[in-house]
N, C-alpha and C positions, 0 to 999 in steps of 0.2 A: 496573728489575726485577733482582732478585738472580740471579746465574748459577746458584745452586743453591738451590732452594726445596724443602725436605724434604716439605712438604705436597703440593706439586704432584707430586713424585716418587711419593708414596704413591698419589695419585689415578691417575696414569698406570699405575703398577704394577697397581692394582686393575682398571683398564679394559683392560689388555693381554690378559687371559685370556678366551677365548670363553665359557667356562662362566659366569664372573662377569658378563659382558655379558648373557648370556641370562637370568640371574637378575634383573638390573636391568630388563630388558625386561618380564619377568613382573611384577615389583613396580611397574612404571609403571602397570599396570592396577589395582593396589590391594594392600593388605597381604595376606600369605599366611603360613600356618604352614610351618615348615621341611620337614615331610614332603611337602607339596605342591610346594615348590621342588625337593626332591630327586628326586621321581618322574621327571620328563622327562629328567633328566641321565643316568640309568643308573649313577650313581656311588653308592658306599656312603655312608651317613649321616655317618661321621666325615670323609670327604673333602669332602662338601658343607659340613659345619660349618667346615672350614678355609677354604673359599672365602668363606663368610659372615663369618668372622672378619677376613679381609683387607678385605672390603667395609666392615665396621663400623669397622675401624681407620682406613680412609681417610675415614670420615664419610659414606659414600655410603648406608648403611642404618642403621636403628636397629632394635632388637629389644626385645620385652617378653615376659615369661613369665606365663602364666595357668595355674596348676596344672602340668600336665605338657606343656602346649603352648606352644612358643616361636613367636611371630609376628614376622615381619620387615616393615618398611616402608621405602620409598625416601625419601631426603632429597634432593630435587631441587636445593635451593639449594647443595648441596655441589659441584655441577658448575660453579659460578661461576668459580673460579680457572682451571679448564681452558678454559672459554669465553673468559675474558679473555686467557689466554696464546695461544690459537689466533687470536683477533682481532688481537693485537699482531703475531704472526708474519705474518698475512695482510697487514696494513698495511705491514710492512717489505718483503715480497716484491712487493706491488703497486707500491710506490714504486720499487723496483729495476727492475721491468719497465717502468715508465713512463720512467725515465731511459734504459734500454736502447733503448726505442722512439724517444725523442727523439734519441739518438745515431745510430741507424740512419737516421732520417729526415734528419738533418744530413748524414751521409755521402752519402746518395743525392742530395741537393741539390747537394753539392759536385762530385759526379761529372757531373751534368748540365751544369755550367758549362763 
């Protein structure tokens, strides 16, 4: 794995904001127009559009325009690199904890002798 993955950084940047995560949660239920996404946030429409832009740049959502209505949809497969990175980190830390556990058990056995 590369030490610096710009796509992964874009994904984590997009996921770091609670407003963007709540938008993704709403979009997990199905596509929604921008005005529907903006209402529960209490934010002004230009601010919501900036959040949507960050999500779209990261590939987490797609949008389409039908007349004056822009509709957004989640792209769930875009979370794949995040899941892969987290799984890799989990495996690394579980292996480290297993080695620490083995070492502590070895020390305890040596003390008993």
